[in-house]
C-alpha positions, 0 to 999 in steps of 0.5 A: 729765728729764720734760717736767713736771720741765723745765717746773718747772725753767725756771719756777723759773729764770724766777721773778721775771722775764718768760719769754724766748725762750731759756726757751721754746726750752730747754723745747721742746728746740730752738734759739732760732732754731727757737723764733723761726721756729715762734712767727712762723710761718716756714717750714722748721719741722715741725708737731710742732716748731711744736706743742712750741714753742707748747706751751712758750710757753703753759706759760711764759706767754711773750709776745713783746716788742711792739717785737719784734712791730712790727719783724718785722711792718713793715720800715723799710728801715734796718739798724744797723751797731754798731762799736767801730772808732775809726778807721773803718779797719775799719768803713768798708769793711765799711759800703761792702760792706753798702750795695752789697749792699743796693742804692741806695735799698733799704736804708740803713745807720745807723752807730753807733760805741761807741768800745770802751765797753760802756755806750755800745754798750748805749745805741746798741743801744737807740737802734737798736732804737727806730729800728725797724731791720730788723737789725744788723751788729756790727763789733769793734775787733780780730779776736778773740771779743767778747761777744754783744749778746744772743740774745733780740733782736727782730731778726737780728744778723750779726757781722763781723770780730770773731766773737761768743763765742756759738756760736748767733750768726752771725759772718763773719771773715777767714781769717788762717790762709790769709792767712799761707799766701798771704803765704809762697806769694807770697814763695816764687813770687818766688824767696825761700827764707830767710823770717823773720816779724815780727808784732804783739801775741801776745795777738791771735788774728790774730797767731797765726793768721797765723803758724800759716799761715805756718809751715804753708806753710813746712813744706809747702814744705820750708823752715824759718823764718829767724831760728828764731822768730816775732818777736812784739811790737806793731803799730807801725813802731817794733817793725818797726824794732827786730825787724829789727835784732834779726833781722839781728844774729842772721843776715844769711842772709835774703832775705824778711820777712813782716810781720804788719801793714802798719805793721810792714812799714813799720818793717821796710823802714826798718830794712832801708834803714838797714842798707844793704840794698835792697828787694826786691833783697836782701830782699823784704817783704810786709805784711798788711791792705792799709792804703793809707796805708802800702802806697802811700807805702811806699818801695817800695810794699808788697805786702800781704794784703788782708782783703777787708773790703768782701766781708766787709760784702757777705756780712754783708748778704746773711746778714742779708737771708736772716735776715729771710727766715727763713734763720737761720744760726749759727756762724763763716764764714771768708772768704778774703783776697787777695794785692795784689803791689807793688814790695816783693816784685817788681821794677818 
């Protein structure tokens, strides 16, 4: 298609509305990030690309939003953290990591909880932009792709924990596959060979990823999954108890259980105790999330895989700072989890 034809098509699509940065990028044949850099005089853009973007903007009569211009021109030292995490279990450690990275007194993080409501989220977004924040960190309620809050925003955005559905956004996630492998590897290292896996809601990508990692590690070590299948259910102690009873009715030939969450693991330990089995003497148990309310109060204290949420927040802040300097990235970055061993897998 010729440049003139493409311009007419873009103009037709834009008919009745103000041209957006996305329209300019499409006409110039570049990414939105590149178009933004070119229009704002940032580095790492060739002269030819800058000229193409400027020409496209002129042909579409593109005028950057006045608020966006003000936000780019003046730093306020405020970053918005927009979350849908009702309990704060995810957003608080991410917030702490971000604040550590930004440094005391240099940048403040303003937390807004959308409570899982898209309308409330849109209002919070409007409020944060009106506060002239320098950038945004978006934290989802579950580790599955979520809708993007938009491409043509006046500030850079980084998604943490829950990735954006838009591949042009930058998303940071915990590597649940390697976390699953890590859990099985630890159980094997402490001498376990007949390992079962009880997890939560199978509609969660995290449940599938943790199971995939566990199965991959078992296969690599020449072992089969005890019980013959992954026991998927819900993220609850009651499911941990029920699934463990089902597992024990099927086979007693198990010496370890990898639970897909710490809540499930607590139920698993309770059911094992009721069945007269010692933890970790007869059956070792490891959970996932390293949620302190469950891990430290469990009898015995629970080994767990930590998602490194503070690190996720720290890296999100670093990526946001880089974006403010013109280094706009996109795609999904997976950050490693870490093992936190306790008495449920290794005797005191």
